[in-house]
C-alpha positions as CSV (number, residue, x, y, z in Angstrom):
1,M,0.0,0.0,0.0
2,K,2.9,2.4,0.9
3,R,4.5,1.8,-2.5
4,C,1.2,2.4,-4.3
5,V,0.6,5.7,-2.5
6,I,4.2,6.9,-3.1
7,A,4.0,6.0,-6.8
8,A,0.6,7.6,-7.3
9,A,1.7,10.8,-5.5
10,A,5.0,11.1,-7.5
11,T,3.2,10.8,-10.8
12,L,0.3,13.0,-9.9
13,L,2.6,15.8,-8.6
14,A,4.6,15.6,-11.9
15,C,1.5,16.4,-14.0
16,P,2.1,19.4,-16.4
17,A,0.6,22.7,-15.5
18,S,-2.7,23.6,-17.2
19,H,-5.2,26.4,-17.3
20,A,-8.2,24.2,-18.1
21,E,-11.6,24.6,-16.4
22,S,-11.9,24.7,-12.6
23,G,-14.8,25.3,-10.2
24,V,-15.8,25.9,-6.6
25,N,-19.1,24.8,-5.2
26,L,-20.8,25.9,-2.0
27,Y,-23.1,23.2,-0.6
28,G,-24.8,22.2,2.6
29,L,-27.6,20.5,4.4
30,I,-30.0,21.6,7.2
31,S,-32.0,19.1,9.2
32,T,-34.0,19.5,12.4
33,G,-37.1,18.0,14.0
34,I,-39.0,17.3,17.2
35,V,-37.7,14.4,19.2
36,Y,-39.6,12.5,22.0
37,A,-37.8,10.0,24.2
38,N,-39.8,8.0,26.8
39,N,-37.0,7.4,29.3
40,Q,-33.7,9.2,29.8
41,N,-32.4,8.5,33.3
42,G,-36.0,7.9,34.3
43,H,-37.6,10.9,32.7
44,S,-39.3,11.6,29.4
45,Q,-38.2,14.4,27.2
46,V,-39.3,16.5,24.2
47,Q,-36.6,18.5,22.4
48,L,-35.7,20.3,19.2
49,A,-33.1,18.1,17.7
50,N,-30.0,19.0,15.7
51,G,-30.1,17.0,12.5
52,P,-32.0,13.9,13.3
53,M,-31.8,13.0,9.6
54,Q,-28.2,13.8,8.8
55,T,-26.5,16.5,10.8
56,P,-26.3,20.1,9.4
57,R,-23.2,21.0,7.5
58,W,-21.9,23.5,4.9
59,G,-18.9,23.2,2.7
60,L,-16.7,24.3,-0.2
61,R,-15.7,21.8,-2.8
62,G,-13.3,22.7,-5.6
63,T,-11.7,21.0,-8.6
64,E,-9.2,22.0,-11.3
65,E,-8.5,20.1,-14.5
66,L,-4.8,19.6,-15.0
67,G,-4.9,17.9,-18.4
68,G,-4.8,14.3,-19.4
69,G,-7.7,13.5,-17.3
70,N,-5.8,14.4,-14.1
71,T,-7.6,16.6,-11.5
72,A,-6.7,18.5,-8.4
73,F,-9.4,18.8,-5.8
74,Y,-10.2,19.9,-2.2
75,T,-13.1,19.8,0.3
76,L,-13.6,22.0,3.4
77,E,-16.7,21.0,5.3
78,G,-17.9,22.1,8.7
79,G,-20.8,21.0,10.9
80,F,-23.0,23.2,13.0
81,A,-26.0,22.9,15.4
82,I,-29.2,24.2,13.9
83,D,-30.9,24.6,17.3
84,T,-28.1,26.8,18.8
85,G,-26.0,28.0,15.8
86,T,-22.8,26.7,17.4
87,L,-20.1,24.7,15.6
88,S,-20.1,20.9,15.9
89,Q,-17.2,18.4,16.0
90,G,-15.7,20.1,19.1
91,G,-15.9,23.6,17.7
92,R,-13.7,22.9,14.7
93,L,-14.3,25.3,11.7
94,F,-14.0,22.4,9.2
95,G,-14.6,19.5,11.6
96,R,-16.4,17.2,9.2
97,Q,-13.8,17.1,6.4
98,A,-10.7,19.2,5.4
99,F,-8.5,17.7,2.7
100,V,-6.7,18.3,-0.6
101,G,-5.6,15.8,-3.2
102,M,-5.1,14.8,-6.8
103,S,-6.7,12.2,-9.0
104,S,-5.6,10.2,-12.1
105,P,-7.9,8.0,-14.2
106,T,-5.2,5.4,-14.4
107,L,-3.4,5.7,-11.0
108,G,-6.2,6.5,-8.7
109,T,-6.8,9.2,-6.1
110,I,-4.6,10.4,-3.2
111,S,-5.9,12.9,-0.5
112,L,-4.4,14.4,2.6
113,G,-6.1,15.9,5.6
114,R,-9.0,15.3,8.0
115,Q,-11.2,12.6,6.4
116,Y,-13.8,9.9,7.0
117,D,-12.3,6.5,7.9
118,L,-12.9,3.5,5.7
119,P,-15.5,1.7,7.9
120,A,-17.6,4.8,7.5
121,A,-16.7,5.5,3.8
122,T,-17.1,1.8,2.7
123,L,-20.1,0.6,4.8
124,W,-22.3,3.6,5.5
125,S,-24.8,2.9,2.7
126,Y,-25.7,-0.5,4.2
127,E,-26.9,0.9,7.5
128,S,-30.5,1.9,8.1
129,A,-29.5,5.0,10.1
130,T,-28.1,6.6,6.9
131,Q,-30.9,5.4,4.7
132,F,-34.0,6.4,6.7
133,A,-33.7,5.9,10.4
134,A,-32.2,9.2,11.8
135,F,-30.1,8.3,14.8
136,G,-31.0,4.6,14.7
137,T,-27.4,3.4,14.5
138,H,-25.8,0.5,16.4
139,I,-25.6,1.2,20.1
140,G,-22.7,3.6,20.8
141,D,-21.7,3.5,17.1
142,S,-19.0,1.0,18.2
143,D,-18.0,0.4,14.6
144,N,-18.0,4.0,13.5
145,V,-20.1,3.2,10.4
146,F,-22.3,6.2,11.4
147,N,-19.1,8.4,11.4
148,T,-19.1,9.5,15.0
149,F,-15.4,10.4,14.7
150,R,-13.1,11.4,11.8
151,V,-9.4,10.8,11.5
152,N,-6.8,13.6,11.4
153,N,-3.4,13.7,9.7
154,T,-4.6,11.2,7.1
155,I,-3.0,10.1,3.9
156,A,-5.6,8.2,1.8
157,Y,-5.4,6.3,-1.5
158,K,-8.2,5.0,-3.6
159,S,-7.6,2.9,-6.7
160,P,-9.4,3.3,-10.0
161,S,-12.5,1.1,-10.5
162,Y,-11.7,-2.2,-12.1
163,G,-15.1,-3.4,-13.5
164,G,-16.8,-2.1,-10.3
165,L,-14.1,-3.3,-7.9
166,Q,-12.2,-0.7,-6.0
167,F,-9.5,-0.7,-3.3
168,A,-8.7,1.9,-0.6
169,G,-6.1,2.4,2.1
170,M,-5.5,5.0,4.8
171,M,-2.8,5.9,7.3
172,S,-3.5,8.5,10.0
173,L,-0.4,9.7,11.8
174,G,-0.1,10.2,15.5
175,E,2.7,12.8,15.1
176,K,4.1,12.3,18.6
177,P,7.9,12.5,18.6
178,G,9.6,9.2,19.4
179,D,6.3,7.3,19.6
180,F,4.9,6.3,16.2
181,R,2.1,4.2,17.7
182,S,0.6,6.9,19.9
183,N,-2.9,7.8,18.7
184,N,-2.4,6.6,15.1
185,A,-4.7,4.6,12.9
186,Y,-4.9,2.7,9.6
187,S,-7.7,1.2,7.6
188,L,-8.3,-0.8,4.4
189,G,-11.4,-1.1,2.3
190,I,-12.7,-3.0,-0.7
191,S,-15.9,-2.1,-2.5
192,Y,-17.8,-3.6,-5.5
193,K,-20.7,-2.0,-7.4
194,R,-22.3,-3.5,-10.4
195,N,-25.8,-2.7,-11.6
196,D,-28.1,-3.3,-8.6
197,L,-25.6,-5.1,-6.4
198,S,-23.2,-3.3,-4.0
199,L,-20.7,-5.0,-1.6
200,G,-18.1,-3.7,0.9
201,I,-15.5,-4.9,3.4
202,A,-13.5,-2.7,5.7
203,Y,-10.8,-3.2,8.4
204,E,-9.4,-0.6,10.9
205,E,-6.9,-0.4,13.8
206,L,-6.9,2.5,16.3
207,N,-4.1,2.9,18.8
208,T,-4.7,4.9,22.0
209,P,-7.5,6.9,20.4
210,N,-8.2,10.3,22.0
211,S,-5.1,9.9,24.2
212,A,-4.8,12.6,26.9
213,N,-1.0,12.4,26.2
214,N,-1.4,13.1,22.5
215,Q,-4.1,15.5,21.4
216,S,-2.3,16.1,18.1
217,G,-3.0,12.6,16.9
218,A,-5.4,10.8,14.6
219,V,-8.5,10.6,16.7
220,V,-9.2,13.5,19.0
221,G,-12.2,15.0,20.8
222,D,-15.1,13.4,19.0
223,Y,-14.3,9.8,19.9
224,G,-17.0,7.8,21.7
225,F,-19.9,10.3,21.6
226,T,-22.6,8.8,23.9
227,S,-20.9,5.4,23.7
228,P,-21.0,3.0,26.7
229,F,-17.9,1.1,25.4
230,V,-15.0,3.6,25.3
231,T,-14.1,3.0,29.0
232,S,-13.5,-0.3,30.8
233,K,-16.5,-1.7,32.7
234,A,-14.1,-2.9,35.4
235,S,-12.2,0.2,36.2
236,G,-13.1,3.1,33.8
237,A,-9.8,2.8,32.0
238,K,-9.6,4.2,28.5
239,V,-9.1,2.3,25.2
240,D,-5.6,1.2,24.4
241,H,-6.4,-0.4,21.1
242,Q,-9.6,-0.8,19.0
243,R,-10.0,-3.1,16.0
244,I,-13.0,-2.9,13.6
245,F,-14.0,-5.3,10.9
246,G,-17.2,-5.0,8.9
247,A,-18.8,-6.4,5.7
248,G,-22.1,-5.4,4.1
249,G,-24.1,-5.5,0.9
250,S,-27.3,-4.4,-0.8
251,Y,-29.4,-5.3,-3.7
252,Q,-32.1,-3.3,-5.4
253,F,-35.2,-5.3,-6.5
254,G,-36.9,-2.6,-8.5
255,K,-38.3,-0.1,-6.0
256,V,-37.5,-2.4,-3.1
257,G,-34.0,-2.3,-1.6
258,V,-32.5,-4.9,0.8
259,S,-29.4,-4.3,2.9
260,A,-27.4,-6.4,5.3
261,L,-24.4,-5.4,7.5
262,Y,-22.2,-7.2,10.0
263,T,-19.5,-5.7,12.1
264,N,-17.1,-7.1,14.7
265,V,-15.4,-4.6,17.1
266,R,-12.8,-5.3,19.8
267,F,-11.8,-2.9,22.5
268,D,-8.6,-3.5,24.5
269,Y,-8.5,-1.3,27.6
270,L,-5.5,0.1,29.4
271,D,-6.4,-2.1,32.5
272,N,-5.9,-5.3,30.3
273,T,-9.6,-6.0,30.1
274,R,-11.3,-6.3,26.8
275,L,-14.7,-6.2,25.1
276,T,-15.9,-7.7,21.8
277,V,-19.0,-6.3,20.2
278,N,-20.9,-7.8,17.3
279,N,-23.6,-5.9,15.3
280,G,-25.9,-7.6,12.8
281,E,-28.4,-5.6,10.8
282,I,-30.9,-6.2,8.0
283,S,-33.0,-3.4,6.5
284,V,-35.6,-3.0,3.8
285,T,-36.7,0.1,1.9
286,D,-39.7,0.5,-0.4
287,Y,-40.6,3.5,-2.6
288,I,-44.4,2.9,-2.5
289,T,-44.7,6.0,-4.6
290,P,-42.0,8.1,-6.3
291,N,-42.2,10.6,-3.5
292,L,-42.7,8.3,-0.5
293,M,-40.2,5.8,0.9
294,L,-40.9,3.5,3.8
295,G,-38.1,1.6,5.7
296,A,-37.8,-1.0,8.4
297,A,-34.7,-2.5,10.1
298,Y,-33.7,-4.9,12.8
299,I,-30.4,-4.7,14.6
300,Y,-29.0,-7.3,17.0
301,T,-25.9,-6.5,19.1
302,W,-24.1,-9.0,21.3
303,G,-20.9,-8.7,23.2
304,E,-18.6,-10.3,25.8
305,Y,-16.3,-8.8,28.4
306,Q,-13.1,-10.6,29.4
307,P,-12.2,-11.6,32.0
308,G,-15.5,-12.5,33.6
309,G,-17.6,-13.5,30.5
310,N,-20.3,-10.8,31.0
311,Q,-22.5,-10.9,27.9
312,P,-24.6,-7.8,27.2
313,K,-27.1,-7.9,24.3
314,W,-29.4,-5.4,22.6
315,H,-32.3,-5.7,20.2
316,Q,-33.3,-2.6,18.1
317,V,-36.1,-1.9,15.6
318,N,-36.0,1.1,13.3
319,L,-39.1,2.3,11.4
320,G,-39.2,5.3,9.1
321,A,-41.2,7.2,6.4
322,D,-39.6,9.8,4.2
323,Y,-41.7,12.0,1.9
324,F,-39.9,14.0,-0.7
325,L,-41.4,17.4,-1.5
326,S,-38.7,18.1,-4.1
327,K,-35.2,16.9,-5.0
328,R,-33.8,19.0,-2.1
329,T,-36.5,19.0,0.6
330,D,-38.1,16.1,2.4
331,L,-40.2,15.4,5.5
332,F,-39.5,12.4,7.7
333,L,-41.0,10.4,10.6
334,V,-38.9,7.9,12.5
335,G,-39.5,5.5,15.4
336,I,-36.8,3.6,17.2
337,Y,-37.2,0.9,19.9
338,Q,-34.3,-0.6,21.8
339,R,-34.4,-3.5,24.3
340,A,-31.4,-4.6,26.5
341,A,-31.0,-8.3,27.1
342,G,-28.6,-10.8,28.6
343,D,-26.2,-9.0,31.0
344,A,-27.1,-5.5,29.6
345,T,-28.9,-3.5,32.3
346,Y,-30.1,-0.5,30.3
347,A,-31.0,0.7,26.8
348,Q,-29.3,3.7,25.2
349,I,-30.3,4.9,21.7
350,Y,-27.7,7.0,20.0
351,T,-27.5,10.6,21.2
352,L,-29.8,9.9,24.1
353,S,-28.9,9.4,27.8
354,P,-29.3,5.8,29.2
355,S,-32.7,4.5,30.1
356,S,-33.3,3.7,33.7
357,T,-34.9,0.4,32.5
358,R,-34.0,-2.2,29.9
359,S,-36.1,-0.5,27.2
360,Q,-36.1,2.9,25.4
361,V,-38.3,4.4,22.7
362,T,-37.9,7.6,20.7
363,A,-39.9,9.2,17.9
364,V,-38.6,11.9,15.5
365,A,-40.5,14.1,13.1
366,G,-38.7,16.7,11.0
367,I,-37.6,18.4,7.8
368,R,-34.4,18.2,5.8
369,H,-33.2,20.7,3.1
370,K,-30.2,20.4,0.9
371,F,-28.5,23.2,-1.0
């Protein structure tokens, strides 16, 4: 992978100068709605939500043709809270994405900066939360398919498409003098798209993410948002190492789409305990009219702590309806039910506080506009 990245970078940087067409696009998305939760620490709540169907963002995207099919490009994208007007991603100006790169039709694409990791970039389309279910991701987003955190200091390479097959690799530097491992990350991804079939596989390793001793590293600040898994159950120790593997696929049967996703995540904590979390999901979407999509999904999560063998489990059902007023504006209604089982003692739907019981229900109604 390193040789591939170096060769691609050297060739792309040697492209002759050109004054061909270039362009800059301003784009964005605003989403908000009313959220009801039946039990957060024993109390019900109604609130105005920040982006229940994709979080608000705005960005600048630019390209320049360099000749011979080669292109230079950049993306600067920031998130914000529509209910308060404040910046998201820990107050970063361009916290969602900030990268620059070059692309060749024969050598592929290389990009450098703050980017999505490959579990998110490769598998997001197979998850119901990104299709129709608002915040209905796997508990704690343990696999980061819902893109809770991004990776800084990242060098990414993506190959050209070979008959629908594409390979990708990332290295995110920790940048701590004398300690290459500290808060670094790397990931690999393979995707295949052909007609109505789509498949993806991704693997990632994170070392000491969000380390207090290295806040200049790959994963900083936004790691573990509302997650019950980023500290040890035994002592509260932080994560020393996290490994993520995932595979998913979808097929479009006319107006009906079926998706499946499996992820396996292992957390190794600094107190030498560990947790393995598995997520299995299947979802169905149906455009019953050109303007109305209905969706349903079932998620089963099961884990095991070692030592001790504690085995928490969670069941989750996502239901959604999305009505498109136009190509850029839609109205949505989503219901999510989660039930703890096994050794799990509470439910916790993403972005909500834990339930005081084993079950939790939330309903969301809102509007999304893209520009």
